Backbone atoms as SQL, in Angstrom:
CREATE TABLE atoms (id INTEGER PRIMARY KEY, chain TEXT, resi INTEGER, resn TEXT, atom TEXT, x REAL, y REAL, z REAL);
INSERT INTO atoms VALUES
  (1, 'A', 1, 'UNK', 'N', -3.132, 24.399, 46.281),
  (2, 'A', 1, 'UNK', 'CA', -3.057, 23.085, 46.896),
  (3, 'A', 1, 'UNK', 'C', -2.739, 22.050, 45.814),
  (4, 'A', 2, 'UNK', 'N', -1.767, 21.208, 46.068),
  (5, 'A', 2, 'UNK', 'CA', -1.415, 20.147, 45.128),
  (6, 'A', 2, 'UNK', 'C', -2.117, 18.870, 45.530),
  (7, 'A', 3, 'UNK', 'N', -2.617, 18.179, 44.555),
  (8, 'A', 3, 'UNK', 'CA', -3.277, 16.912, 44.800),
  (9, 'A', 3, 'UNK', 'C', -2.371, 15.813, 44.279),
  (10, 'A', 4, 'UNK', 'N', -2.034, 14.891, 45.141),
  (11, 'A', 4, 'UNK', 'CA', -1.185, 13.766, 44.744),
  (12, 'A', 4, 'UNK', 'C', -2.057, 12.619, 44.252),
  (13, 'A', 5, 'UNK', 'N', -1.611, 11.967, 43.232),
  (14, 'A', 5, 'UNK', 'CA', -2.304, 10.784, 42.755),
  (15, 'A', 5, 'UNK', 'C', -1.268, 9.807, 42.230),
  (16, 'A', 6, 'UNK', 'N', -1.655, 8.576, 42.193),
  (17, 'A', 6, 'UNK', 'CA', -0.752, 7.540, 41.702),
  (18, 'A', 6, 'UNK', 'C', -0.816, 7.508, 40.187),
  (19, 'A', 7, 'UNK', 'N', 0.191, 8.038, 39.546),
  (20, 'A', 7, 'UNK', 'CA', 0.236, 8.021, 38.087),
  (21, 'A', 7, 'UNK', 'C', 0.720, 6.654, 37.628),
  (22, 'A', 8, 'UNK', 'N', 0.068, 6.085, 36.612),
  (23, 'A', 8, 'UNK', 'CA', 0.552, 4.814, 36.077),
  (24, 'A', 8, 'UNK', 'C', 1.943, 4.987, 35.497),
  (25, 'A', 9, 'UNK', 'N', 2.703, 3.919, 35.462),
  (26, 'A', 9, 'UNK', 'CA', 4.042, 3.900, 34.891),
  (27, 'A', 9, 'UNK', 'C', 5.008, 4.802, 35.641),
  (28, 'A', 10, 'UNK', 'N', 4.716, 5.060, 36.900),
  (29, 'A', 10, 'UNK', 'CA', 5.617, 5.883, 37.688),
  (30, 'A', 10, 'UNK', 'C', 5.767, 7.285, 37.127),
  (31, 'A', 11, 'UNK', 'N', 4.788, 7.746, 36.378),
  (32, 'A', 11, 'UNK', 'CA', 4.840, 9.078, 35.822),
  (33, 'A', 11, 'UNK', 'C', 5.559, 9.152, 34.485),
  (34, 'A', 12, 'UNK', 'N', 6.125, 8.044, 34.011),
  (35, 'A', 12, 'UNK', 'CA', 6.830, 8.041, 32.735),
  (36, 'A', 12, 'UNK', 'C', 5.834, 7.757, 31.616),
  (37, 'A', 13, 'UNK', 'N', 5.270, 8.793, 31.045),
  (38, 'A', 13, 'UNK', 'CA', 4.221, 8.625, 30.044),
  (39, 'A', 13, 'UNK', 'C', 4.771, 8.188, 28.688),
  (40, 'A', 14, 'UNK', 'N', 6.094, 8.233, 28.502),
  (41, 'A', 14, 'UNK', 'CA', 6.661, 7.747, 27.239),
  (42, 'A', 14, 'UNK', 'C', 6.403, 6.263, 27.067),
  (43, 'A', 15, 'UNK', 'N', 6.300, 5.546, 28.181),
  (44, 'A', 15, 'UNK', 'CA', 6.093, 4.109, 28.127),
  (45, 'A', 15, 'UNK', 'C', 4.600, 3.744, 28.103),
  (46, 'A', 16, 'UNK', 'N', 3.735, 4.676, 28.394),
  (47, 'A', 16, 'UNK', 'CA', 2.301, 4.389, 28.531),
  (48, 'A', 16, 'UNK', 'C', 1.711, 3.778, 27.271),
  (49, 'A', 17, 'UNK', 'N', 1.998, 4.326, 26.112),
  (50, 'A', 17, 'UNK', 'CA', 1.401, 3.833, 24.871),
  (51, 'A', 17, 'UNK', 'C', 1.981, 2.479, 24.469),
  (52, 'A', 18, 'UNK', 'N', 3.256, 2.241, 24.707),
  (53, 'A', 18, 'UNK', 'CA', 3.850, 0.966, 24.289),
  (54, 'A', 18, 'UNK', 'C', 3.338, -0.184, 25.128),
  (55, 'A', 19, 'UNK', 'N', 2.850, 0.076, 26.315),
  (56, 'A', 19, 'UNK', 'CA', 2.308, -0.980, 27.168),
  (57, 'A', 19, 'UNK', 'C', 0.902, -1.382, 26.729),
  (58, 'A', 20, 'UNK', 'N', 0.349, -0.714, 25.747),
  (59, 'A', 20, 'UNK', 'CA', -1.003, -1.006, 25.300),
  (60, 'A', 20, 'UNK', 'C', -1.015, -1.657, 23.919),
  (61, 'A', 21, 'UNK', 'N', 0.107, -2.246, 23.529),
  (62, 'A', 21, 'UNK', 'CA', 0.238, -2.890, 22.230),
  (63, 'A', 21, 'UNK', 'C', 0.334, -4.395, 22.384),
  (64, 'A', 22, 'UNK', 'N', -0.183, -5.122, 21.414),
  (65, 'A', 22, 'UNK', 'CA', 0.072, -6.558, 21.360),
  (66, 'A', 22, 'UNK', 'C', 1.510, -6.763, 20.902),
  (67, 'A', 23, 'UNK', 'N', 2.140, -7.800, 21.403),
  (68, 'A', 23, 'UNK', 'CA', 3.484, -8.131, 20.931),
  (69, 'A', 23, 'UNK', 'C', 3.385, -8.628, 19.492),
  (70, 'A', 24, 'UNK', 'N', 4.506, -8.743, 18.825),
  (71, 'A', 24, 'UNK', 'CA', 4.504, -9.248, 17.446),
  (72, 'A', 24, 'UNK', 'C', 3.965, -10.670, 17.387),
  (73, 'A', 25, 'UNK', 'N', 4.307, -11.483, 18.375),
  (74, 'A', 25, 'UNK', 'CA', 3.795, -12.858, 18.422),
  (75, 'A', 25, 'UNK', 'C', 2.282, -12.863, 18.627),
  (76, 'A', 26, 'UNK', 'N', 1.788, -11.966, 19.473),
  (77, 'A', 26, 'UNK', 'CA', 0.347, -11.876, 19.707),
  (78, 'A', 26, 'UNK', 'C', -0.374, -11.358, 18.461),
  (79, 'A', 27, 'UNK', 'N', 0.244, -10.411, 17.752),
  (80, 'A', 27, 'UNK', 'CA', -0.346, -9.927, 16.506),
  (81, 'A', 27, 'UNK', 'C', -0.442, -11.059, 15.483),
  (82, 'A', 28, 'UNK', 'N', 0.614, -11.880, 15.408),
  (83, 'A', 28, 'UNK', 'CA', 0.607, -13.012, 14.476),
  (84, 'A', 28, 'UNK', 'C', -0.479, -14.013, 14.857),
  (85, 'A', 29, 'UNK', 'N', -0.645, -14.254, 16.158),
  (86, 'A', 29, 'UNK', 'CA', -1.683, -15.176, 16.630),
  (87, 'A', 29, 'UNK', 'C', -3.075, -14.622, 16.322),
  (88, 'A', 30, 'UNK', 'N', -3.260, -13.314, 16.522),
  (89, 'A', 30, 'UNK', 'CA', -4.542, -12.683, 16.214),
  (90, 'A', 30, 'UNK', 'C', -4.817, -12.759, 14.711),
  (91, 'A', 31, 'UNK', 'N', -3.803, -12.507, 13.905),
  (92, 'A', 31, 'UNK', 'CA', -3.960, -12.600, 12.455),
  (93, 'A', 31, 'UNK', 'C', -4.368, -14.017, 12.043),
  (94, 'A', 32, 'UNK', 'N', -3.749, -15.001, 12.664),
  (95, 'A', 32, 'UNK', 'CA', -4.077, -16.406, 12.390),
  (96, 'A', 32, 'UNK', 'C', -5.529, -16.694, 12.760),
  (97, 'A', 33, 'UNK', 'N', -5.952, -16.194, 13.912),
  (98, 'A', 33, 'UNK', 'CA', -7.333, -16.367, 14.370),
  (99, 'A', 33, 'UNK', 'C', -8.311, -15.790, 13.345),
  (100, 'A', 34, 'UNK', 'N', -8.032, -14.578, 12.873),
  (101, 'A', 34, 'UNK', 'CA', -8.919, -13.922, 11.913),
  (102, 'A', 34, 'UNK', 'C', -8.938, -14.697, 10.592),
  (103, 'A', 35, 'UNK', 'N', -7.779, -15.165, 10.167),
  (104, 'A', 35, 'UNK', 'CA', -7.720, -15.931, 8.919),
  (105, 'A', 35, 'UNK', 'C', -8.489, -17.246, 9.028),
  (106, 'A', 36, 'UNK', 'N', -8.394, -17.912, 10.172),
  (107, 'A', 36, 'UNK', 'CA', -9.070, -19.200, 10.360),
  (108, 'A', 36, 'UNK', 'C', -10.578, -19.040, 10.572),
  (109, 'A', 37, 'UNK', 'N', -10.965, -18.097, 11.418),
  (110, 'A', 37, 'UNK', 'CA', -12.363, -17.961, 11.817),
  (111, 'A', 37, 'UNK', 'C', -13.140, -16.984, 10.939),
  (112, 'A', 38, 'UNK', 'N', -12.445, -16.043, 10.352),
  (113, 'A', 38, 'UNK', 'CA', -13.105, -14.983, 9.602),
  (114, 'A', 38, 'UNK', 'C', -13.269, -13.745, 10.475),
  (115, 'A', 39, 'UNK', 'N', -13.302, -12.604, 9.824),
  (116, 'A', 39, 'UNK', 'CA', -13.364, -11.338, 10.554),
  (117, 'A', 39, 'UNK', 'C', -14.624, -11.211, 11.403),
  (118, 'A', 40, 'UNK', 'N', -15.757, -11.550, 10.837),
  (119, 'A', 40, 'UNK', 'CA', -17.029, -11.402, 11.551),
  (120, 'A', 40, 'UNK', 'C', -17.065, -12.275, 12.806),
  (121, 'A', 41, 'UNK', 'N', -16.621, -13.518, 12.689),
  (122, 'A', 41, 'UNK', 'CA', -16.592, -14.417, 13.838),
  (123, 'A', 41, 'UNK', 'C', -15.605, -13.928, 14.886),
  (124, 'A', 42, 'UNK', 'N', -14.431, -13.476, 14.443),
  (125, 'A', 42, 'UNK', 'CA', -13.408, -12.980, 15.378),
  (126, 'A', 42, 'UNK', 'C', -13.923, -11.778, 16.159),
  (127, 'A', 43, 'UNK', 'N', -14.526, -10.845, 15.462),
  (128, 'A', 43, 'UNK', 'CA', -15.073, -9.654, 16.122),
  (129, 'A', 43, 'UNK', 'C', -16.146, -10.054, 17.133),
  (130, 'A', 44, 'UNK', 'N', -17.000, -10.995, 16.753),
  (131, 'A', 44, 'UNK', 'CA', -18.055, -11.440, 17.657),
  (132, 'A', 44, 'UNK', 'C', -17.523, -12.163, 18.874),
  (133, 'A', 45, 'UNK', 'N', -16.551, -13.048, 18.668),
  (134, 'A', 45, 'UNK', 'CA', -15.997, -13.802, 19.790),
  (135, 'A', 45, 'UNK', 'C', -15.188, -12.912, 20.724),
  (136, 'A', 46, 'UNK', 'N', -14.458, -11.961, 20.159),
  (137, 'A', 46, 'UNK', 'CA', -13.651, -11.062, 20.977),
  (138, 'A', 46, 'UNK', 'C', -14.472, -9.947, 21.609),
  (139, 'A', 47, 'UNK', 'N', -15.686, -9.739, 21.082),
  (140, 'A', 47, 'UNK', 'CA', -16.584, -8.683, 21.571),
  (141, 'A', 47, 'UNK', 'C', -15.940, -7.298, 21.445),
  (142, 'A', 48, 'UNK', 'N', -15.331, -7.070, 20.277),
  (143, 'A', 48, 'UNK', 'CA', -14.747, -5.770, 19.954),
  (144, 'A', 48, 'UNK', 'C', -15.283, -5.357, 18.587),
  (145, 'A', 49, 'UNK', 'N', -15.086, -4.094, 18.237),
  (146, 'A', 49, 'UNK', 'CA', -15.533, -3.677, 16.911),
  (147, 'A', 49, 'UNK', 'C', -14.401, -3.812, 15.896),
  (148, 'A', 50, 'UNK', 'N', -14.755, -3.655, 14.634),
  (149, 'A', 50, 'UNK', 'CA', -13.791, -3.874, 13.554),
  (150, 'A', 50, 'UNK', 'C', -12.622, -2.903, 13.628),
  (151, 'A', 51, 'UNK', 'N', -12.875, -1.664, 14.013),
  (152, 'A', 51, 'UNK', 'CA', -11.779, -0.692, 14.077),
  (153, 'A', 51, 'UNK', 'C', -10.784, -1.057, 15.178),
  (154, 'A', 52, 'UNK', 'N', -11.268, -1.594, 16.281),
  (155, 'A', 52, 'UNK', 'CA', -10.372, -2.031, 17.349),
  (156, 'A', 52, 'UNK', 'C', -9.557, -3.227, 16.896),
  (157, 'A', 53, 'UNK', 'N', -10.185, -4.143, 16.184),
  (158, 'A', 53, 'UNK', 'CA', -9.466, -5.282, 15.629),
  (159, 'A', 53, 'UNK', 'C', -8.372, -4.796, 14.679),
  (160, 'A', 54, 'UNK', 'N', -8.698, -3.841, 13.842),
  (161, 'A', 54, 'UNK', 'CA', -7.719, -3.302, 12.906),
  (162, 'A', 54, 'UNK', 'C', -6.565, -2.627, 13.641),
  (163, 'A', 55, 'UNK', 'N', -6.862, -1.900, 14.710),
  (164, 'A', 55, 'UNK', 'CA', -5.805, -1.252, 15.498),
  (165, 'A', 55, 'UNK', 'C', -4.868, -2.298, 16.095),
  (166, 'A', 56, 'UNK', 'N', -5.440, -3.336, 16.669),
  (167, 'A', 56, 'UNK', 'CA', -4.631, -4.379, 17.299),
  (168, 'A', 56, 'UNK', 'C', -3.759, -5.094, 16.263),
  (169, 'A', 57, 'UNK', 'N', -4.347, -5.404, 15.111),
  (170, 'A', 57, 'UNK', 'CA', -3.590, -6.074, 14.044),
  (171, 'A', 57, 'UNK', 'C', -2.505, -5.170, 13.466),
  (172, 'A', 58, 'UNK', 'N', -2.759, -3.874, 13.464),
  (173, 'A', 58, 'UNK', 'CA', -1.809, -2.915, 12.907),
  (174, 'A', 58, 'UNK', 'C', -0.735, -2.466, 13.870),
  (175, 'A', 59, 'UNK', 'N', -0.758, -2.995, 15.095),
  (176, 'A', 59, 'UNK', 'CA', 0.267, -2.618, 16.069),
  (177, 'A', 59, 'UNK', 'C', 0.045, -1.269, 16.714),
  (178, 'A', 60, 'UNK', 'N', -1.204, -0.805, 16.721),
  (179, 'A', 60, 'UNK', 'CA', -1.529, 0.461, 17.368),
  (180, 'A', 60, 'UNK', 'C', -2.047, 0.208, 18.777),
  (181, 'A', 61, 'UNK', 'N', -1.933, 1.201, 19.658),
  (182, 'A', 61, 'UNK', 'CA', -2.419, 1.020, 21.032),
  (183, 'A', 61, 'UNK', 'C', -3.923, 0.799, 21.087),
  (184, 'A', 62, 'UNK', 'N', -4.339, -0.023, 22.044),
  (185, 'A', 62, 'UNK', 'CA', -5.752, -0.253, 22.329),
  (186, 'A', 62, 'UNK', 'C', -5.962, -0.036, 23.821),
  (187, 'A', 63, 'UNK', 'N', -7.192, 0.012, 24.234),
  (188, 'A', 63, 'UNK', 'CA', -7.480, 0.201, 25.661),
  (189, 'A', 63, 'UNK', 'C', -6.981, -0.993, 26.465),
  (190, 'A', 64, 'UNK', 'N', -6.633, -0.712, 27.686),
  (191, 'A', 64, 'UNK', 'CA', -6.077, -1.745, 28.570),
  (192, 'A', 64, 'UNK', 'C', -7.023, -2.931, 28.724),
  (193, 'A', 65, 'UNK', 'N', -8.311, -2.675, 28.887),
  (194, 'A', 65, 'UNK', 'CA', -9.276, -3.770, 29.040),
  (195, 'A', 65, 'UNK', 'C', -9.369, -4.592, 27.756),
  (196, 'A', 66, 'UNK', 'N', -9.301, -3.925, 26.616),
  (197, 'A', 66, 'UNK', 'CA', -9.319, -4.629, 25.334),
  (198, 'A', 66, 'UNK', 'C', -8.082, -5.493, 25.181),
  (199, 'A', 67, 'UNK', 'N', -6.942, -4.954, 25.559),
  (200, 'A', 67, 'UNK', 'CA', -5.691, -5.706, 25.484),
  (201, 'A', 67, 'UNK', 'C', -5.770, -6.963, 26.347),
  (202, 'A', 68, 'UNK', 'N', -6.356, -6.844, 27.512),
  (203, 'A', 68, 'UNK', 'CA', -6.504, -7.996, 28.403),
  (204, 'A', 68, 'UNK', 'C', -7.399, -9.056, 27.776),
  (205, 'A', 69, 'UNK', 'N', -8.529, -8.637, 27.212),
  (206, 'A', 69, 'UNK', 'CA', -9.443, -9.578, 26.560),
  (207, 'A', 69, 'UNK', 'C', -8.749, -10.262, 25.389),
  (208, 'A', 70, 'UNK', 'N', -8.046, -9.498, 24.573),
  (209, 'A', 70, 'UNK', 'CA', -7.337, -10.071, 23.431),
  (210, 'A', 70, 'UNK', 'C', -6.310, -11.102, 23.892),
  (211, 'A', 71, 'UNK', 'N', -5.521, -10.743, 24.884),
  (212, 'A', 71, 'UNK', 'CA', -4.478, -11.660, 25.367),
  (213, 'A', 71, 'UNK', 'C', -5.073, -12.928, 25.960),
  (214, 'A', 72, 'UNK', 'N', -6.125, -12.800, 26.733),
  (215, 'A', 72, 'UNK', 'CA', -6.755, -13.988, 27.324),
  (216, 'A', 72, 'UNK', 'C', -7.353, -14.895, 26.251),
  (217, 'A', 73, 'UNK', 'N', -8.016, -14.303, 25.286),
  (218, 'A', 73, 'UNK', 'CA', -8.625, -15.095, 24.216),
  (219, 'A', 73, 'UNK', 'C', -7.567, -15.783, 23.372),
  (220, 'A', 74, 'UNK', 'N', -6.509, -15.070, 23.029),
  (221, 'A', 74, 'UNK', 'CA', -5.437, -15.666, 22.230),
  (222, 'A', 74, 'UNK', 'C', -4.726, -16.775, 22.989),
  (223, 'A', 75, 'UNK', 'N', -4.511, -16.584, 24.282),
  (224, 'A', 75, 'UNK', 'CA', -3.872, -17.622, 25.098),
  (225, 'A', 75, 'UNK', 'C', -4.752, -18.861, 25.192),
  (226, 'A', 76, 'UNK', 'N', -6.056, -18.663, 25.349),
  (227, 'A', 76, 'UNK', 'CA', -6.984, -19.794, 25.411),
  (228, 'A', 76, 'UNK', 'C', -6.981, -20.555, 24.097),
  (229, 'A', 77, 'UNK', 'N', -7.047, -19.838, 22.992),
  (230, 'A', 77, 'UNK', 'CA', -7.045, -20.494, 21.676),
  (231, 'A', 77, 'UNK', 'C', -5.740, -21.250, 21.448),
  (232, 'A', 78, 'UNK', 'N', -4.635, -20.668, 21.846),
  (233, 'A', 78, 'UNK', 'CA', -3.342, -21.318, 21.684),
  (234, 'A', 78, 'UNK', 'C', -3.261, -22.595, 22.524),
  (235, 'A', 79, 'UNK', 'N', -3.765, -22.524, 23.750),
  (236, 'A', 79, 'UNK', 'CA', -3.764, -23.693, 24.637),
  (237, 'A', 79, 'UNK', 'C', -4.660, -24.804, 24.081),
  (238, 'A', 80, 'UNK', 'N', -5.823, -24.424, 23.545),
  (239, 'A', 80, 'UNK', 'CA', -6.729, -25.400, 22.956),
  (240, 'A', 80, 'UNK', 'C', -6.085, -26.070, 21.731),
  (241, 'A', 81, 'UNK', 'N', -5.384, -25.279, 20.925),
  (242, 'A', 81, 'UNK', 'CA', -4.729, -25.818, 19.748),
  (243, 'A', 81, 'UNK', 'C', -3.597, -26.775, 20.155),
  (244, 'A', 82, 'UNK', 'N', -2.844, -26.407, 21.176),
  (245, 'A', 82, 'UNK', 'CA', -1.739, -27.248, 21.650),
  (246, 'A', 82, 'UNK', 'C', -2.251, -28.560, 22.266),
  (247, 'A', 83, 'UNK', 'N', -3.449, -28.527, 22.844),
  (248, 'A', 83, 'UNK', 'CA', -4.012, -29.713, 23.488),
  (249, 'A', 83, 'UNK', 'C', -4.494, -30.746, 22.469),
  (250, 'A', 84, 'UNK', 'N', -4.716, -30.305, 21.254),
  (251, 'A', 84, 'UNK', 'CA', -5.227, -31.243, 20.231),
  (252, 'A', 84, 'UNK', 'C', -4.165, -32.121, 19.662);
């Protein structure tokens, strides 16, 4: 018996890992955040561990939920900076 399930990415797993990366602009924004706030503060505010921060900064895949948190936090910080 075959069980059907909805595979993410339409079954194209070659694209799965690339969808879990920060863009170069997002990596630059994250790097700026870490430089301004410090690593300890960044890790605490993002609620991630240091190895996850290093993966994101290094352009390696992270979990989808982590990617969402990173993107939302970076967008908020960027909006706050633009408002000043």
